[in-house]
C-alpha positions in Angstrom: -11.8 3.9 -7.9 -12.9 2.3 -11.0 -12.6 3.0 -14.6 -10.1 4.0 -17.3 -8.0 6.3 -15.4 -4.8 6.3 -17.2 -5.7 6.5 -14.6 -11.9 3.9 -9.5 -11.2 4.0 -10.9 -10.9 5.5 -8.9 -11.8 5.5 -7.5 -9.4 5.0 -8.9 -12.4 1.3 -10.2 -12.4 -0.2 -13.7 -14.7 -0.9 -16.6 -13.7 -4.5 -16.2 -15.3 -4.6 -12.8 -18.5 -6.3 -13.9 -21.4 -5.9 -16.3 -23.6 -4.4 -13.6 -21.2 -1.5 -12.9 -20.7 -0.8 -16.6 -24.5 -0.7 -17.0 -24.9 1.7 -14.1 -25.6 -0.8 -11.4 -23.9 -0.7 -8.0 -22.6 -3.4 -5.8 -24.9 -3.7 -2.7 -22.0 -3.0 -0.3 -21.1 0.3 -2.1 -22.5 3.7 -1.0 -23.4 5.6 -4.2 -23.5 9.3 -5.0 -26.6 11.0 -3.7 -26.4 9.1 -0.4 -25.4 11.7 2.3 -23.1 9.1 3.8 -20.7 9.6 0.9 -20.3 13.3 1.8 -20.2 13.1 5.6 -17.1 14.0 7.6 -14.8 11.1 8.6 -12.8 10.4 11.7 -9.2 9.3 12.2 -8.6 5.6 12.9 -7.4 5.4 16.5 -7.7 1.7 17.2 -6.0 -0.3 14.4 -6.8 -3.7 16.0 -10.6 -2.8 16.0 -10.3 -1.6 12.4 -8.4 -4.6 11.1 -11.5 -6.6 10.1 -12.9 -3.6 8.2 -9.7 -3.0 6.4 -9.5 -6.7 5.4 -13.0 -6.5 4.2 -12.2 -3.5 2.0 -9.3 -5.4 0.4 -11.5 -8.4 -0.3 -14.2 -6.2 -1.8 -11.7 -4.2 -3.9 -10.4 -7.5 -5.4 -13.9 -8.8 -5.9 -14.8 -5.6 -7.8 -11.5 -5.7 -9.8 -11.0 -2.1 -8.8 -7.9 0.0 -8.3 -8.9 1.6 -5.0 -11.6 1.9 -2.4 -12.2 4.4 0.4 -13.9 3.7 3.7 -16.8 6.1 3.1 -17.7 4.0 0.0 -18.5 1.1 2.3 -20.3 3.2 4.8 -17.4 3.5 7.3 -16.7 7.1 8.2 -13.0 6.6 8.7 -9.8 7.9 7.2 -8.7 4.7 5.5 -8.2 3.7 1.9 -7.0 0.6 0.1 -5.2 0.7 -3.3 -4.0 -2.1 -5.5 -3.7 -1.6 -9.3 -3.8 -4.8 -11.2 -4.0 -5.5 -14.9 -7.3 -6.6 -16.3 -8.8 -7.9 -19.5 -9.8 -4.3 -20.4 -6.5 -2.8 -19.2 -3.8 -5.5 -19.9 -0.9 -3.1 -20.1 -1.5 -0.6 -17.3 1.2 -0.4 -14.6 0.4 -2.5 -11.6 1.0 -1.5 -8.0 1.4 -3.5 -4.7 -1.4 -3.4 -2.2 -1.4 -0.3 -0.1 -3.5 -0.2 3.0 -3.4 3.4 4.1 -4.7 4.5 7.5 -5.0 8.2 8.3 -3.3 9.1 5.0 -2.4 12.6 4.0 -0.7 14.1 1.0 2.4 16.0 2.1 3.4 17.3 -1.4 2.0 17.3 -4.9 3.8 18.0 -8.1 3.2 21.1 -10.0 2.6 19.0 -13.1 -1.1 18.3 -13.6 -2.5 15.7 -16.1 -6.0 15.2 -17.2 -7.3 11.7 -17.8 -10.3 9.4 -17.5 -11.7 8.2 -14.2 -14.7 6.3 -13.0 -15.9 5.3 -9.5 -17.9 2.5 -8.0 -19.9 5.2 -6.2 -20.8 6.8 -9.5 -21.7 3.6 -11.4 -21.7 3.5 -15.1 -20.1 6.9 -15.7 -16.7 8.3 -16.6 -15.1 11.6 -17.2 -11.7 13.4 -17.6 -10.2 14.6 -14.3 -7.1 16.7 -13.7 -4.7 15.3 -11.1 -1.2 15.9 -10.0 1.3 13.7 -11.8 3.0 12.7 -8.5 2.3 12.9 -4.8 4.1 12.3 -1.6 1.8 10.6 0.9 2.2 9.7 4.6 0.1 7.0 6.2 0.0 4.2 8.7 -0.2 0.6 7.5 -2.4 -2.0 9.0 0.2 -2.8 11.6 0.6 0.8 12.7 3.9 1.4 11.0 4.3 4.9 9.4 5.2 5.1 5.8 6.1 8.0 3.5 5.7 7.1 -0.1 6.4 9.0 -3.3 3.9 7.9 -6.0 3.7 8.8 -9.7 1.5 8.3 -12.7 -1.4 5.9 -12.5 -1.2 4.9 -8.9 -0.7 8.6 -7.8 -4.0 9.3 -9.6 -5.8 6.5 -7.8 -4.5 7.6 -4.4 -5.7 11.2 -5.1 -9.1 9.8 -6.1 -9.4 7.7 -2.9 -8.2 10.5 -0.6 -10.8 12.8 -2.1 -13.5 10.4 -0.8 -12.2 11.1 2.7 -13.1 14.8 2.2 -16.5 13.9 0.8 -15.4 14.6 -2.8 -16.2 12.5 -5.8 -14.4 12.7 -9.2 -17.3 14.7 -10.7 -16.5 17.5 -8.3 -12.9 17.7 -9.8 -13.9 17.8 -13.4 -13.3 21.3 -14.9 -15.9 20.6 -17.6 -18.7 18.1 -18.0 -18.1 17.9 -21.8 -16.2 14.6 -21.4 -18.8 12.8 -19.2 -19.7 9.5 -20.8 -21.3 6.2 -20.0 -18.8 3.4 -19.6 -20.3 1.7 -22.6 -19.6 4.7 -24.7 -16.1 5.1 -23.3 -15.3 1.6 -24.3 -16.8 2.2 -27.8 -15.5 5.7 -28.6 -12.8 6.9 -26.2 -10.7 4.1 -24.9 -8.3 4.1 -27.9 -7.4 7.7 -27.3 -6.3 7.2 -23.7 -2.5 7.5 -23.6 -1.9 4.3 -21.5 -4.3 2.1 -23.4 
């Protein structure tokens, strides 16, 4: 995930992820919207040892892109795996950081009734942002890279990022979640006109 999610993000993915993304360009390793691979069904990860290099590569790419999250289908890997790591950037110096989560075969067990709408972007939808409703908190179960099971309660920004990334595993992008296209904007216009009204900025 990229972008000003107060919540990639998404995808969450952030406006500070490079001039190319802001201008509507995509990283060559990222599958973009319109490519059928982004919508294809994914398979559970059964062999963690075999998947280790791909998971490491996703973490490396996420950090290179300065994103908040990345899902396996975004790199052309039809697997149920996501990586999430929210870090502060020049554009978002005050947003809450998170540790690195490598989530294999993740599933949301419970979502809060409280829903919040906020800005999101995505490396697979380069150069665009919009307001997306998300649950304020989620309870997610997953395996880590070593095969250990975790059950995590996440709230706020990182919960939004996780929901954005898990959507990719169902072939869903943030545009599909928007209840109205009225807020859709280029990243350049978000930075110019909308960033100051986002609650966490």
